[in-house]
N, C-alpha and C positions, 0 to 999 in steps of 0.2 A: 503493575504491570508486569506479562510476560514473556518473559527474553524471547529464547526458542521452546517452542511446540514440539514437545516428544512423550512417550505414553506416561510416564510419571507426573506429567502435567495437565493430561489431555484434558482428564475431566472435570476441569474445574472453564472449558466452554463446552462442553456440550449437554451441561441442565439450558444453556438458553437455544441450542440450536431444538434440542427436543421441545421446550415451548412453541420455537418460532409454529415450528416441523406438526405438531399438534393440534395448535388453534386451526392452523391450514385446511386438513384432516380432518375437526368436527364442523371449520364451518363449510367448507366442500361437499364433506358428505351428508350432513345434517345428521352428527352423533355426537354424543354427550363425550367434553372435553377428559373423563378419566377412560369410555371408550379406547379415543384417537393417543391416550397416554400407553395405553395397554399394546395398539398397534404400532406403535409409535416401535417400543420395545423390544417388540417380539421379529422386529421387522429384518429381513435382511441388511437394511440402508443401515440400521442401528449398528449393529454387527461389524460393521464395515468400518463406519462412524467412530468406533473407539479402538480401531486399528491403528495408529496411527501411521504406522505404513501407509494406508492406504491415501493416506490426504484428502482425505474426503470431508475431511474437517474446513478445508479453504473453500468447500464450496459453501453457497446460501443457501437460506430457507427454497426458497420456490425449484433449485437446481436437485437437493435434499428431495422436496416433495416429489418434484418428476421422476427422477428416479426410482418413490419409492413407489409411483400412481401404474406409473407403465412397465414394472419386471413384468419379471417372468407368473407363469401363471400358477405357480404354485406360490410365490409372492402373495398372492392375492386369495390365495388358498385359507393363507394363516392368518391376514387381516380381517378384521370385522367393518369392511365395507360393505 
């Protein structure tokens, strides 16, 4: 079990967050899982998620999905939705 989440061990929880988010995007947008994963990794949400100081790792997949899909117009241009 992880004690305290910090920048050095944050990488341990990111794969599950990316997996949940990618599944939701693929299903909702009707795209393949590979494209959904690429969209997540290219997103501003992921950049914030991988920075422990934002504390976005506290958010569940629904909140992350809402952040990603409601994002600004620049975010939409960067993703293959």
